[in-house]
C-alpha positions, 0 to 999 in steps of 0.5 A: 500500500502506498501513501497515494493509495491511502490518500485516494480512499480516505479522510485524514483520519483514515490516512493517519490510521493506515500510516500508523499501521504501515509505519509503526512508530514513524509518526511524530506528534507536534507539540503546541509550543515555541520549540515545536517545529525544531523538535518535531523536525529533529524527531521526524528526521531521526525516525526517517533515518531509522526507517531508511536503515531498516528499509534501504530500498524503500521510499522514505519521506517526511510530511511536514506542515506547510509553514515557513519554519519547516520550509527553512528547516528542510532547506537547511538539511537539503544535503543530508536529505539528498544523501540519505534519499529521504523526500520531504513533502509540505502538507497544506491545511486543505490536505494537499501536499507539495513535494520539496524541490531544492532551488536551482542556482 
């Protein structure tokens, strides 16, 4: 089952439940305080690295809220994400997602 398959048939709650079953321990809850973006990104990156280690040939991706702070954190970690073949997606409030694409010079 892929994330795309899940998203085509379910609500956000269904998607979350399916992901929790498929990727046990992979979801990170974001606390509502000033350190949330940095902490959540660090924890999501750590868990992504564990997934990459355990599943070296699978697609591994981060799904983060589409907020400037998360975009800055992803841009600042671009080399690490690329080297570990971990994609990043920004999820908007309407549920749509945009894959992070590095700016070219």
